[in-house]
C-alpha positions in Angstrom: 91.9 106.1 80.0 92.1 103.7 83.0 89.3 103.6 85.2 88.6 101.5 88.3 85.1 101.6 90.0 84.4 100.0 93.3 81.0 98.9 94.5 79.5 96.9 97.1 80.0 98.8 100.2 77.4 99.4 103.0 76.4 99.2 106.6 76.3 95.6 108.1 76.4 94.1 111.6 79.4 92.1 112.9 79.5 88.8 111.7 77.7 89.6 108.5 79.4 89.2 105.0 79.8 91.8 102.1 81.1 91.4 98.4 83.0 94.2 96.9 83.5 94.6 93.1 86.1 96.4 91.2 85.3 96.9 87.7 88.3 98.1 85.3 88.2 99.6 82.0 91.0 101.0 79.7 93.6 98.4 80.3 94.4 94.9 79.3 92.9 93.5 82.8 94.7 90.0 82.7 98.1 91.7 82.8 97.6 93.8 85.9 98.0 93.2 89.6 95.0 94.3 91.5 95.0 94.9 95.0 92.4 96.0 97.6 93.4 98.5 100.4 91.5 100.3 103.3 91.6 103.5 105.1 89.9 104.5 108.3 89.8 108.1 109.4 92.9 109.3 110.7 94.6 106.1 109.8 97.2 105.1 107.0 95.9 103.3 103.7 96.6 99.7 104.6 97.1 96.6 102.2 94.1 94.2 102.3 94.5 91.8 99.6 96.2 91.5 96.3 95.9 89.2 93.1 97.9 88.7 90.0 98.1 84.9 89.3 98.6 84.1 93.0 96.8 85.8 95.9 98.0 87.4 99.2 96.3 88.7 102.2 97.0 90.9 105.2 97.2 88.8 108.5 94.2 90.8 109.9 92.0 89.4 107.2 93.4 86.0 106.2 90.7 83.4 106.5 88.0 85.7 106.5 88.4 87.5 103.1 88.8 86.2 99.8 90.1 87.9 96.7 89.2 86.6 93.2 89.0 87.9 89.5 87.0 87.5 86.4 89.0 88.5 83.6 86.5 88.1 81.0 84.5 90.7 82.9 87.3 93.0 83.9 86.2 92.5 87.6 88.1 91.7 90.9 85.9 90.8 93.8 86.7 90.9 97.7 84.4 88.6 99.5 84.3 89.6 103.0 83.0 87.2 105.7 82.7 87.4 109.6 83.0 91.1 109.4 84.4 92.8 112.4 83.9 96.6 113.5 87.6 97.1 113.0 87.0 96.3 109.3 85.2 99.7 109.0 87.0 101.9 106.4 86.8 103.2 102.7 87.9 100.3 100.6 90.0 101.0 97.5 90.8 99.0 94.5 94.2 99.5 92.7 96.0 98.2 89.7 99.4 98.0 88.4 101.1 96.6 85.1 104.3 95.6 86.1 104.6 95.3 90.1 103.1 93.1 92.5 103.5 94.7 95.8 102.0 95.1 99.4 102.4 98.9 99.4 100.1 101.4 98.0 103.2 103.0 96.4 103.3 100.0 94.0 100.0 100.7 92.3 99.6 103.3 89.5 95.8 103.2 89.2 93.2 103.8 91.9 89.4 103.7 92.2 87.5 106.3 94.4 86.7 103.8 97.2 83.5 102.4 98.7 82.6 102.7 102.4 82.3 99.6 104.5 80.8 100.1 108.0 80.5 97.4 110.5 78.5 97.8 113.7 79.0 95.9 116.9 
């Protein structure tokens, strides 16, 4: 069975940094696109970043966040710098074998999420 487990969330102040991790099992990790999405209360689940062989970012995080992967460890990271209160959300990692998209609908497998809270 495919499992994705996020970790690394927490409560930080504006301007601080966090690194999120997504550890995958049950799949040939290097063959999958992995994306990060976030969802705040009352809002839609929005694209943050993705990685296959290349990377892409939402405009709201470009220049502050960096996505990377370590295929030997089946892990994708999201380094988040210069955090802002508007980054507060539950962050989810997701994976898909064949698609490489910006929409949540492009991803078959999802983790349970990790809470990131940024105070002003």
